[in-house]
C-alpha positions as CSV (number, residue, x, y, z in Angstrom):
1,M,-13.1,6.6,-12.6
2,I,-11.2,3.6,-13.1
3,H,-13.5,1.1,-13.3
4,E,-15.4,3.0,-16.4
5,I,-13.8,1.6,-19.1
6,A,-16.7,1.3,-21.8
7,P,-16.7,-0.1,-24.3
8,H,-14.4,-2.8,-22.8
9,V,-16.0,-5.3,-20.7
10,L,-14.6,-6.6,-17.1
11,D,-15.3,-10.0,-16.4
12,N,-14.0,-10.7,-12.8
13,Q,-16.2,-14.1,-12.0
14,F,-14.2,-16.6,-10.5
15,K,-13.0,-19.3,-12.9
16,I,-10.0,-22.0,-13.7
17,Q,-8.6,-21.2,-17.4
18,D,-5.4,-21.8,-19.1
19,P,-2.9,-19.2,-20.0
20,K,-2.9,-18.0,-24.2
21,S,0.7,-16.5,-24.9
22,N,-1.0,-12.7,-25.4
23,D,-2.5,-13.0,-21.8
24,Y,-1.3,-10.5,-19.4
25,C,0.7,-11.7,-16.3
26,L,1.7,-10.0,-13.4
27,V,4.7,-11.2,-11.3
28,Y,4.2,-10.0,-8.2
29,N,7.1,-10.4,-5.3
30,G,4.8,-9.6,-2.2
31,S,4.4,-5.9,-2.4
32,K,5.5,-4.8,-6.1
33,T,4.6,-5.9,-9.6
34,L,7.3,-6.8,-12.3
35,L,6.7,-4.2,-15.2
36,K,8.1,-3.9,-18.7
37,K,10.0,-0.7,-19.4
38,E,9.1,0.9,-22.7
39,G,10.8,4.4,-23.2
40,N,9.6,6.7,-20.2
41,S,6.6,4.5,-19.2
42,Y,6.0,1.1,-18.5
43,V,3.5,-1.8,-19.4
44,I,2.3,-5.0,-18.1
45,P,4.3,-8.1,-20.0
46,T,2.3,-10.7,-21.5
47,V,2.5,-14.4,-20.3
48,A,4.6,-15.1,-23.6
49,E,7.3,-12.6,-22.2
50,I,7.7,-13.6,-19.1
51,L,8.1,-17.1,-20.2
52,S,11.1,-16.3,-22.6
53,L,12.9,-15.1,-19.7
54,S,13.5,-18.4,-18.2
55,G,13.2,-20.3,-21.9
56,K,10.0,-22.0,-20.9
57,D,7.2,-22.8,-22.9
58,I,2.9,-22.2,-22.3
59,A,2.8,-25.9,-20.8
60,D,5.1,-24.8,-18.2
61,F,3.4,-21.9,-17.0
62,E,3.3,-21.7,-13.3
63,G,0.5,-18.5,-13.0
64,H,-3.0,-18.9,-12.4
65,Y,-5.8,-16.8,-13.9
66,L,-7.1,-14.0,-12.1
67,L,-10.1,-11.7,-14.5
68,S,-10.3,-10.7,-18.2
69,I,-11.0,-7.6,-19.8
70,D,-12.8,-8.7,-23.3
71,D,-10.5,-11.4,-24.6
72,R,-7.7,-10.9,-22.8
73,A,-7.0,-12.3,-19.6
74,F,-4.5,-11.4,-16.3
75,F,-2.7,-14.3,-14.7
76,L,-0.6,-14.0,-11.7
77,Q,2.7,-15.4,-10.7
78,A,4.0,-15.2,-7.1
79,V,7.6,-14.9,-7.0
80,P,9.8,-14.4,-3.7
81,E,10.8,-11.1,-2.6
82,D,14.6,-11.8,-3.5
83,F,13.6,-12.4,-7.3
84,V,16.4,-11.1,-9.5
85,T,14.9,-8.4,-11.6
86,P,15.1,-9.2,-15.3
87,E,17.1,-6.7,-17.6
88,G,14.5,-4.3,-19.0
89,Y,12.0,-4.7,-16.2
90,E,11.2,-3.2,-12.8
91,F,9.2,-4.0,-10.0
92,M,7.0,-1.0,-9.2
93,G,4.3,-0.1,-6.7
94,N,0.6,-0.2,-7.6
95,R,0.7,4.2,-8.3
96,A,2.5,2.9,-11.8
97,F,-0.7,1.5,-13.2
98,R,-2.5,4.7,-12.7
99,N,-0.2,6.1,-16.0
100,M,-1.3,3.1,-18.1
101,S,-4.0,2.5,-20.5
102,P,-7.8,2.1,-19.1
103,V,-7.5,-1.7,-19.3
104,E,-4.0,-2.3,-18.1
105,R,-4.9,0.6,-15.2
106,M,-8.2,-1.1,-14.5
107,G,-6.8,-4.9,-15.1
108,G,-3.6,-4.3,-13.5
109,A,-4.5,-2.5,-10.3
110,T,-7.5,-4.9,-9.7
111,S,-5.2,-7.8,-10.6
112,A,-2.5,-6.4,-8.0
113,H,-5.3,-6.2,-5.1
114,I,-5.8,-10.1,-5.7
115,A,-2.3,-10.9,-5.6
116,H,-1.7,-8.5,-2.4
117,W,-4.6,-10.1,-0.6
118,E,-3.2,-13.7,-1.4
119,S,0.5,-12.8,-0.4
120,L,-0.8,-11.9,3.2
121,N,-2.5,-15.5,3.3
122,K,-0.2,-17.6,2.7
123,F,-0.8,-19.0,6.4
124,C,-4.0,-19.6,8.2
125,G,-4.6,-16.9,10.5
126,K,-6.5,-19.5,12.9
127,C,-3.9,-22.5,12.9
128,G,-0.8,-21.4,11.3
129,N,-1.1,-24.1,8.7
130,V,0.0,-23.6,4.9
131,T,-3.1,-22.3,2.8
132,I,-4.2,-23.4,-0.5
133,R,-6.5,-21.4,-3.2
134,G,-10.2,-22.3,-3.2
135,D,-11.0,-24.0,-6.6
136,K,-14.7,-23.3,-6.6
137,E,-14.8,-19.5,-5.8
138,R,-12.2,-17.0,-5.0
139,S,-11.3,-17.8,-1.6
140,I,-7.9,-19.1,0.5
141,I,-8.9,-22.2,2.3
142,C,-7.0,-23.8,5.2
143,P,-7.0,-27.6,4.2
144,K,-6.4,-28.3,8.3
145,C,-9.1,-26.2,9.9
146,G,-11.2,-25.4,7.1
147,N,-10.8,-21.9,7.6
148,I,-11.9,-19.7,4.8
149,V,-10.5,-16.2,3.8
150,Y,-12.7,-14.1,1.2
151,P,-10.8,-11.2,-0.5
152,R,-10.0,-7.8,1.7
153,I,-12.5,-5.0,0.6
154,S,-12.1,-2.1,2.8
155,P,-15.1,0.2,2.8
156,V,-13.9,4.0,2.4
157,V,-15.9,7.1,2.3
158,I,-15.0,10.8,0.9
159,V,-16.6,13.8,1.3
160,A,-17.2,16.8,-1.0
161,V,-18.4,19.7,1.8
162,R,-19.6,22.6,0.4
163,N,-20.0,26.4,1.6
164,G,-21.7,28.5,-0.5
165,D,-19.1,28.8,-3.6
166,K,-16.4,27.6,-1.6
167,L,-15.0,23.9,-1.3
168,L,-13.4,21.9,1.9
169,M,-10.1,20.8,0.1
170,A,-7.1,19.0,1.7
171,H,-4.0,17.3,1.4
172,N,-3.0,13.9,3.3
173,I,0.3,13.8,4.3
174,D,0.9,9.9,3.2
175,N,-0.4,11.2,-0.5
176,P,2.8,12.0,-2.8
177,N,0.4,13.8,-5.2
178,P,1.1,17.5,-4.1
179,R,-2.5,18.4,-5.4
180,L,-5.5,19.3,-2.8
181,F,-8.3,16.4,-2.6
182,L,-11.1,15.8,-0.2
183,I,-11.6,14.5,3.1
184,S,-11.6,10.9,3.2
185,G,-11.2,7.7,5.7
186,F,-12.0,4.2,6.1
187,V,-15.3,3.2,7.7
188,E,-14.9,1.9,11.3
189,I,-16.5,-1.3,12.6
190,G,-20.5,-0.6,13.8
191,E,-21.2,2.7,11.7
192,S,-22.8,3.4,8.6
193,L,-21.3,5.2,5.8
194,E,-23.2,8.1,6.6
195,Q,-22.0,8.1,9.9
196,A,-18.5,7.6,8.9
197,A,-18.6,10.4,6.8
198,H,-19.8,12.9,9.8
199,R,-17.0,11.4,11.7
200,E,-14.5,11.7,9.3
201,V,-14.9,15.5,8.5
202,M,-14.9,16.3,12.4
203,E,-12.1,14.7,13.1
204,E,-9.9,15.7,9.9
205,A,-11.4,19.6,9.9
206,G,-13.3,19.7,13.2
207,L,-16.4,20.7,10.9
208,K,-20.3,19.8,11.6
209,I,-22.2,18.9,7.9
210,K,-25.6,18.5,6.9
211,N,-27.6,17.3,4.0
212,L,-25.1,14.7,3.2
213,K,-26.1,13.0,-0.2
214,Y,-24.7,10.0,-1.8
215,F,-22.8,10.7,-5.0
216,G,-21.5,7.4,-6.5
217,S,-18.8,4.7,-5.6
218,Q,-15.9,3.2,-7.3
219,P,-13.5,0.1,-6.3
220,W,-10.0,1.6,-5.5
221,A,-7.4,-1.3,-5.6
222,F,-4.5,1.1,-4.6
223,S,-5.6,0.8,-1.0
224,D,-7.6,-2.7,-1.2
225,S,-11.0,-0.7,-1.0
226,L,-14.4,0.5,-2.3
227,I,-14.8,4.2,-1.9
228,A,-18.2,5.7,-1.5
229,G,-18.7,9.6,-2.7
230,W,-20.8,12.1,-0.8
231,T,-21.9,15.7,-1.2
232,A,-22.8,17.6,2.0
233,E,-23.2,21.1,3.4
234,L,-21.2,23.0,6.2
235,D,-23.4,22.9,9.2
236,G,-22.5,26.0,11.5
237,D,-19.0,27.4,12.0
238,D,-16.4,27.2,9.1
239,T,-13.5,27.5,11.1
240,I,-11.1,24.4,10.3
241,H,-9.3,22.6,13.1
242,R,-6.8,20.6,10.9
243,Q,-6.0,16.8,12.1
244,E,-2.0,17.7,12.0
245,A,-1.5,13.8,12.0
246,E,-3.5,13.2,8.8
247,L,-3.4,16.3,6.8
248,S,-0.5,18.8,6.0
249,E,-3.2,21.2,4.4
250,A,-6.6,22.1,4.9
251,K,-8.9,25.1,3.9
252,W,-11.5,26.4,2.1
253,V,-10.8,27.1,-2.0
254,K,-13.3,29.2,-4.2
255,R,-14.9,27.4,-7.1
256,E,-13.1,29.9,-9.2
257,D,-10.0,29.2,-8.0
258,I,-10.2,25.5,-8.4
259,P,-7.9,24.0,-11.4
260,E,-9.3,21.6,-13.6
261,Y,-9.0,17.9,-12.7
262,E,-8.8,14.4,-14.7
263,T,-11.7,12.6,-13.8
264,D,-10.8,9.5,-15.8
265,V,-9.3,7.7,-12.5
266,S,-10.4,8.6,-9.1
267,I,-13.9,9.7,-7.3
268,S,-12.2,12.5,-5.6
269,C,-11.6,13.9,-8.9
270,C,-14.9,13.6,-10.2
271,L,-16.4,15.4,-7.0
272,I,-14.2,18.5,-7.1
273,E,-15.1,18.8,-10.8
274,N,-18.7,18.5,-10.1
275,F,-18.4,21.3,-7.6
276,R,-16.1,23.4,-10.0
277,R,-18.7,23.1,-13.0
278,G,-21.7,24.2,-10.8
279,F,-22.3,21.6,-8.2
280,T,-25.1,19.5,-9.7
281,L,-25.9,17.1,-6.9
């Protein structure tokens, strides 16, 4: 999964730190990140590369520290939406990180998660005053009324429902990837993770489940989320009643008909592979 980057080590502890020329720099315009083109792919530019675009030296760097992986840090430099894209660069959505190396994928996506949160809280939601970044912890503070905002991490559940040798698979209408995945959704206020798993399967597929078991979790910066994965068994009638507003497809797929899924990014693929290989949990 995306956070499994060993032997590399993520340090996401809040701190204030000066940049080095070879550190990564995310230039964020409120919705997308400036990435450097390298052939048919993209990489995260370094602090030195960003500074060279404006002819500045490192003493004039305007970004701030976010996190580190091993001995390389990730910094953020926020720019306005109309920031002119330099030649050889392109503003890209967060999905671009998924095709990068494990370090850039995890570090870039997590940094973009923080950048998105910061961009949404430039003004206080309580009094409307301009906010500032906290200097003791990762927070955004209103200097006028004292309101404090912490990073947004929305809980999500994803469920692998089995019916004998068949797995419930689905395609969300908002997912540009045409492959089938699993039922998932955000946890509602006032419900447990287990209750959310039951509700999501019922809402999206019209099915009851039983024997719900925890599988694992992962950070998912692409939706500002933390995903909890579950396995379950069908309980009763196997007739699918697809929620058309959410899913373009939902069906039972036999184990032998499921293609191989790569497990280096998402817990959804790990759950599918777990079933395809014999369902060990």
